C-alpha positions, -999 to +999 in steps of 0.1 A: -173+077-216-170+114-224-174+107-261-205+086-254-219+112-231-214+138-258-233+117-283-260+111-258-262+148-250-266+156-287-293+130-291-312+142-261-310+178-273-321+168-307-350+149-292-360+179-271-359+202-301-380+178-321-406+175-293-407+213-289-411+217-326-439+192-328-456+207-298-453+242-311-465+231-346-494+212-331-505+243-311-500+266-341-523+243-362-549+243-335-549+281-334-546+288-371-567+261-387-601+276-378-591+309-394-581+293-427-603+287-457-592+250-454-581+235-421-548+217-418-557+181-413-542+146-416-549+128-448-564+100-428-591+124-415-596+138-450-601+104-464-624+093-436-646+123-442-645+116-480-659+082-474-687+095-452-697+121-478-695+095-507-717+072-488-743+100-484-740+111-520-745+075-533-774+067-511-806+071-531-825+075-499-807+108-490-822+138-508-791+157-518-792+190-537-769+176-565-767+143-583-739+128-603-740+136-640-718+116-665-712+147-687-713+177-664-699+161-633-730+170-613-763+188-617-792+200-596-816+172-586-850+179-602-877+181-576-853+188-547-867+210-520-853+223-487-859+253-464-841+276-488-837+259-522-862+246-546-852+228-579-880+225-604-889+195-625-869+213-653-838+212-631-838+250-626-837+271-594-871+279-581-905+263-585-915+281-617-921+260-648-913+277-681-931+269-714-908+257-742-910+291-760-913+326-744-948+342-745-952+370-771-935+401-761-916+385-733-878+386-732-862+353-720-826+356-708-814+322-695-786+324-669-757+299-667-729+298-642-720+289-606-732+298-571-734+336-578-759+328-606-777+301-586-780+325-556-764+305-528-772+313-492-806+330-500-841+318-506-855+312-541-873+345-542-842+365-532-818+352-559-812+379-585-828+360-615-861+357-595-858+394-586-853+405-622-885+386-631-904+404-602-890+439-610-894+436-648-925+415-655-917+414-693-884+396-686-878+359-677-845+346-663-845+308-661-818+301-635-794+273-647-768+282-621-751+252-603-729+257-573-692+249-579-694+249-617-665+261-638-671+279-671-664+246-689-693+229-671-715+259-676-707+258-713-715+220-715-747+227-696-757+252-722-749+229-751-769+201-734-799+222-723-796+258-733-820+256-763-848+237-745-864+270-735-854+290-767-840+321-750-834+353-769-804+361-746-780+340-726-762+353-695-728+337-688-720+345-652-686+343-636-669+353-604-632+353-594-633+319-577-644+303-609-609+307-625-594+278-606-622+254-614-614+252-651-581+234-642-597+211-616-607+175-618-617+165-583-633+192-561-617+180-528-582+186-543-592+223-543-603+221-507-609+191-485-641+207-474-657+204-508-680+175-518-664+144-534-674+152-570-655+149-603-657+172-633-644+170-669-610+185-676-600+203-708-568+218-722-559+241-750-542+224-780-523+240-809-543+268-826-565+274-795-585+241-800-601+229-767-596+192-761-610+170-734-582+153-714-603+138-686-639+127-686-662+123-656-655+088-642-684+063-643-705+056-612-686+025-603-655+045-597-672+065-570-681+032-553-645+020-557-632+052-540-657+048-513-641+014-505-605+024-512-602+062-505-566+066-517-576+054-552-587+090-558-551+101-560-548+086-595-568+116-607-543+141-593-521+139-625-544+162-645-555+184-615-538+218-609-548+216-573-534+182-564-508+185-537-482+157-537-465+172-506-498+164-488-508+131-503-475+115-512-453+124-482-453+095-457-443+120-429-473+143-435-497+123-412-471+117-385-455+151-381-474+183-371-443+203-382-444+188-417-481+195-420-476+231-409-446+238-432-464+221-461-495+243-456-474+274-455-454+265-486-485+255-505-502+288-499-470+308-507-463+289-539-498+292-552-496+330-550-460+338-555-442+311-574-444+298-610-456+313-643-488+292-642-501+306-609-536+319-611-528+354-598-499+378-601-503+403-573-540+413-571-549+403-607-557+372-627-526+360-645-530+361-683-501+337-688-517+309-667-534+279-683-565+286-664-568+322-677-562+312-713-586+282-711-614+303-695-611+329-722-613+302-749-644+288-733-660+322-730-654+328-767-668+293-776-698+300-753-705+333-770-701+318-805-725+289-797-751+313-783-749+335-814-750+305-837-783+295-822-798+330-828-795+344-793-774+372-778-746+363-754-739+384-723-707+376-703-712+390-668-686+392-641-699+392-605-676+407-579-670+386-548-662+399-513-626+408-522-635+424-555-663+445-539-638+457-513-617+471-542-644+482-567-664+501-541-632+521-534-627+529-571-600+502-577-600+476-605-612+441-596-590+410-598-608+400-630-599+432-648-574+414-671-604+392-683-625+423-691-595+438-711-588+406-729-624+398-739-628+434-752-597+430-772-611+398-787-643+415-798-666+406-769-684+431-746-683+418-711-704+434-684-691+441-649-717+438-622-696+459-599-715+488-616-746+476-596-729+485-563-724+521-553-692+534-537-693+525-501-673+517-470-667+483-454-699+484-433-721+490-463-703+465-484-708+439-456-746+444-458-745+431-494-729+398-485-739+367-466-715+350-441-703+325-468-695+354-492-724+352-516-748+381-522-773+388-495-809+397-505-799+434-506-769+425-528-790+404-551-815+432-554-788+456-565-777+432-592-812+425-603-821+462-607-789+469-627-790+438-649-828+441-655-822+477-666-795+465-690-819+439-705-848+463-707-827+489-725-820+463-752-854+447-753-863+457-789-831+444-804-832+412-784-868+405-794-861+411-830-857+378-849-820+369-855-807+346-882-789+315-870-754+312-883 
């Protein structure tokens, strides 16, 4: 009996420890999740939300800002209008319609990129491209920005539509968050809060050749995933952000301790482990696939713009973290990109120059709650970038031979 009691005592103690661990982990998740950029959730909840958002996205009666695009992944819906955002019939931000060619003496500088180009969180009239046009009447800035785009999608957008308005200059805008998008296939693998959208995926082959390794799936795949949510996991193979520890571990949904430890390890490993991680310390990692691929796309982008007779301008826009550093005189996380592009013969611009040295309170005034530029921040960028374009007006308006 003593042996049996001993075994029973061990079993009871183990059960108590497991219960305490699970209770503690459940409480920790409750407390910590609201403070994280992505909450710690069961995959069943993630997939349930995925289905709901797919149903909304695929319903033609729901006027969503973006629509599925077979080449780009998604694009702005022409004619869309909400309280803050307007998309013109040309598919550009704002209600303005541009003629096919710029009027005589007008400098047209089309802007491509993601949300910091689009002007997320502010009204049409407060986005910096619109402010440049208001502050500098002889300059037009058609806004091709699309929220969530990587530089690969922005490049494809330029190839598809960039010459329709015959710009003399093309602005290629980037922000630190864009780095991880170039190695992404399905946006909800980056964060389960993102919309259920796919994008093309590229890799660098021998000799620096960019090859497409994953195309945007056809519309029927979206319908299939709506019916069978876990089918989306087949796209994790080519996605840097796919987390097998979350989606392939049968214990993940049943154990709060497993979920908590997985979330902790995922965050640590993304920042501290592996030569392919996006950042080393505070700076972008030049050895990572994402860094090398983004540089290759920027070079391809600039070459394509130049070949069409326009002048390319690669512009880096500091986000909240970068502003916190640059306004104190420290280099931004994208400094390795600036150094690498200069070494490759490009002349990137750093929009951190638009923001004066300031403390945290002043910096906060330039940002919206979601991290994009406020109207005040957009105005600083518009004045700075408009001044850059005005200073180069004569050379930009001079006819340039196509290569």
